[in-house]
C-alpha positions as CSV (number, residue, x, y, z in Angstrom):
1,M,170.4,-62.0,-93.3
2,M,167.7,-62.9,-90.9
3,E,165.8,-66.1,-91.0
4,Y,162.1,-66.4,-90.2
5,K,161.6,-70.1,-89.9
6,T,160.4,-70.5,-86.2
7,K,157.4,-69.1,-84.4
8,E,159.6,-66.9,-82.2
9,Q,161.6,-65.5,-85.3
10,K,158.5,-64.5,-87.0
11,K,156.9,-63.0,-83.7
12,K,160.1,-61.0,-83.1
13,F,159.9,-59.8,-86.7
14,Y,156.2,-58.9,-86.6
15,N,156.4,-57.1,-83.2
16,G,159.5,-55.0,-84.3
17,S,159.2,-51.3,-85.1
18,A,160.6,-51.7,-88.8
19,W,157.7,-53.9,-89.5
20,D,155.2,-51.7,-88.0
21,E,156.5,-48.7,-89.9
22,L,156.6,-50.6,-93.2
23,R,152.8,-52.0,-92.6
24,Q,151.6,-48.5,-92.0
25,Q,153.2,-47.5,-95.3
26,A,151.5,-50.3,-97.1
27,L,148.1,-49.5,-95.6
28,G,148.5,-45.8,-96.7
29,R,149.7,-46.8,-100.2
30,D,146.7,-49.0,-100.5
31,N,144.2,-46.6,-99.3
32,Y,143.2,-48.8,-96.2
33,E,141.3,-51.1,-98.8
34,C,141.6,-54.9,-99.4
35,K,143.5,-55.2,-102.9
36,E,141.7,-58.4,-103.5
37,C,138.3,-57.4,-103.1
38,K,139.2,-54.2,-105.1
39,R,140.4,-56.5,-108.0
40,Q,136.8,-58.3,-107.8
41,G,135.1,-55.1,-108.0
42,L,134.4,-54.8,-104.3
43,V,135.2,-52.5,-101.6
44,H,136.5,-53.5,-98.1
45,V,137.8,-50.8,-95.9
46,D,139.4,-50.6,-92.5
47,S,137.3,-50.3,-89.5
48,V,137.0,-47.0,-87.6
49,K,138.2,-46.8,-84.1
50,E,135.2,-46.2,-81.6
51,E,135.9,-44.2,-78.4
52,G,136.4,-46.5,-75.5
53,E,136.2,-49.7,-77.6
54,R,139.1,-51.9,-79.1
55,K,139.7,-51.3,-82.8
56,K,138.3,-54.3,-84.9
57,V,140.9,-55.9,-87.2
58,E,139.6,-55.8,-90.8
59,L,142.7,-55.6,-92.8
60,N,146.2,-57.5,-92.9
61,V,149.2,-56.6,-94.6
62,H,150.3,-59.7,-96.6
63,H,153.7,-60.6,-97.7
64,I,153.3,-61.8,-101.3
65,K,156.5,-63.7,-101.2
66,E,156.5,-65.3,-97.8
67,I,159.3,-64.3,-95.2
68,E,159.8,-67.9,-94.2
69,H,160.9,-68.8,-97.9
70,H,162.2,-65.3,-99.0
71,P,163.6,-63.3,-96.0
72,E,165.2,-60.9,-98.4
73,F,161.9,-59.4,-99.1
74,A,160.6,-59.2,-95.6
75,L,161.0,-55.3,-95.4
76,E,160.2,-54.5,-99.1
77,L,157.2,-52.4,-99.9
78,D,156.6,-53.9,-103.2
79,N,156.3,-57.3,-101.7
80,L,153.3,-56.3,-99.6
81,E,149.7,-55.7,-100.1
82,T,146.6,-55.1,-98.1
83,L,144.1,-57.7,-97.7
84,C,141.0,-58.3,-95.7
85,I,140.9,-60.9,-93.0
86,Y,138.9,-63.3,-95.3
87,H,141.2,-63.1,-98.3
88,H,144.4,-63.2,-96.1
89,N,143.0,-66.4,-94.6
90,L,141.9,-67.9,-97.7
91,I,145.5,-67.5,-99.1
92,H,146.9,-69.1,-96.0
93,D,144.2,-71.8,-95.9
94,K,143.2,-70.7,-92.4
95,G,139.9,-71.4,-90.9
96,F,138.2,-72.8,-93.9
97,K,136.7,-76.2,-94.0
98,P,135.7,-77.9,-97.1
99,I,131.9,-78.3,-97.4
100,K,130.8,-81.9,-96.5
101,E,129.1,-83.4,-99.4
102,N,125.7,-85.0,-98.4
103,K,126.3,-88.8,-98.2
104,W,122.9,-89.9,-99.5
105,N,122.4,-87.1,-102.0
106,D,119.0,-86.8,-100.6
107,E,116.8,-83.6,-100.5
108,K,116.8,-81.8,-97.2
109,W,113.3,-80.9,-96.1
């Protein structure tokens, strides 16, 4: 069984054709919509490729059980869900800093 502990191992996996094929299956199964937004009654669909422009990344395919800890589920469709970048980053705690509390609790004018 493969291990996905290092950055290089993960990069090799995510750049592989097996992942690309499975990722496309997951996106199609989920109708190219964020599953978390849908659970909240919202809609967030994939972007549309515009001629001459690079396609904007709107969706990620997320491993519910992370490959680092559960490599046996790395290529299992049932272990995947489509998420928008916001919800994927929220799960992985990326790019979100806590709101700093006002030190003096004063009004802002």
